[in-house]
N, C-alpha and C positions, 0 to 999 in steps of 0.2 A: 860640915864635914861631910866624906865622900861616901859614897856609896860603895857597898861591897864587896862588889862589882869591878869598880872604876879601874883599876889595875891590870884586870884581865886581858884585854887587848888595846891597851894602850900607844895608841900613834900608830896602830894597824887602819887599811885601809877601811871605808866602814864598810857595813853589811849591805849586799846589793838587794836584802829581801824585801825591804820596805818599799826602796821604789820602783820594783815590783808589779808588788802587791797594790801599790797604792795606782799604778799606772793600770794593770789587770781590771781596775775598780771605776777609774775612771773614762778607760775605756766603752765599759758596758754604760757608766750616766752618757756619754756622749752617744750611745747607739741606742738607749731607753728613755731620753729627752729628746734629741735631732728625731731619728726614726722613727719612732712609736707613738712621741705625744706631739712634737713639732710639727711635721709633715706627714705624720701619718701613714706612710708605707706601707707599714704592717706594727702587730702587734706578737706576744710571742706566743700565741697557740692562734694565729689568723687562717694560718691553711687549714687547720683541722675545723676551729670553730667560725662558723662567720660573721663575721660586723654588720651586718646585714638587718640582724634581730638584737633586741636590748639582751635577748640572753648570752646569745655571742658576745658581746657589749660586754656582759657585765663577768663571762668566765674568761675574755683577756685583758678586764681592766684587773683583773686580783691576779693573776698572772703574771703582767707586766707589772704588778707591785711588789708582788715575792720575788722579780727577777733584780727590783729597784733595791731590795732589801739584800740582797744578797750581791750587790753593787758594793753598799755601805759597808756592808762587815768587808770586801777586800780593802775597802780604802781604810776601813777602822784597824784592821791588822796590820796594813803598811805602817801607821802611825803609831801604831805599838811600838811595830818590829827598828823603827826609827830610832825612837827614844830610847830602846833597851840598846840598839848600837853608838850610842851617842854617850849612854850609862856607863858603857864598860871602856869608855873613853876613848872611843876613837877617831880617829880625823872625821869632822865635817866634811859630809861632802860639796864638794864644788858643782856648780849648774850644770857642766856638761857630763858630769857624773850622774844627776840626778836627772837632768831631763832628761837623758838619754834612755837610763830606767824607767820613763813616763810613757818614756815613746816606745819604747820596748814591749814594755807590759802591755798596754794596748792595743798596740799590733798582733802577740801574742793570745787576747782576748778575739781581736778580728777573724784569725786564722780558728783559734779550738770552736769559739760558739758558729763560725760562717760553718767549718767543717760537719761540725755536728747539726747545730737546728739547721742546717741550708739544708746540706747534702744530705745527714746520715740520717738523721728521722722527723726529716722533711717536717718541723713545725710550722715556717715559715720562710718567707724568701726578704727579702731585701726592698722588693718592690711586687707584693703582694697584690696592688693594682692594676699590674700589667698581666698580659698573657702570657709573655715565655719568661719569665725572672732570671732565667739563667746566666746569663750575661750579667745582669745585677751583680747575681752573687758570686761567681767569679772576678769581677773588680774591686768586690769585697774584701776578699780575698786576696787578692793583689795589693790590695790598697796594705794589707794588715801583712804582710811581707816585706814591703816597702817601709813601713814603719818597722819592723823588727830589725831590719839591715840597716834603715837611717840609724835610730834611736841605737842599738848596737857600735858601731863605728863613731857616733858622738860621746858614749860612754866611756868608749876604749879612749878616747881622748880626756877625757878628765881621767881616768884613771892613771895616764900619764900625767897630768899633769901632780895629782896626786904622792904620785911615788917619787917626784923629782923633790915636793914638800915634804915628803918623809926623809929622804936619804936628808936632804938641808938640817931637818930637824934632830934625826942622828948622827950627823956630823960635829951640831951643836952638845949633844949634849955628853961627845965623847971628850 
């Protein structure tokens, strides 16, 4: 039995929403797991709350936990958006389409998080353990922009391949 919405968008390109949301969430996971936990370069509030006291560590651990919960919600929302897209009968994304959106979302995470948390609010810097963090913060932003540009270019290659597939399906149906 088909889903009541399954014919609404049959044969259309996949939605971009799922891949972008998942990319934002994965970008947050990379930041939180690698920079916060493994390398311990910073924590969410490490510029505000000292990591040299137990109380400061407790506040930062709690803030990191809320940060990870938010990134998990982005991944969950992206997964749900992809399922909805597939249930609508849209074409399945190919690897360049989906991977390009994941990279673009990751880059968007880096740019927004870098501008807001590092520069505007100054909650932390990429390397809070160094005296001059600006070059690391700018490098984080540059990496984010490179991910957005590279991811979008890869995504566009996937779109072109899906459009060719879509045209072939239309010709067969006619």
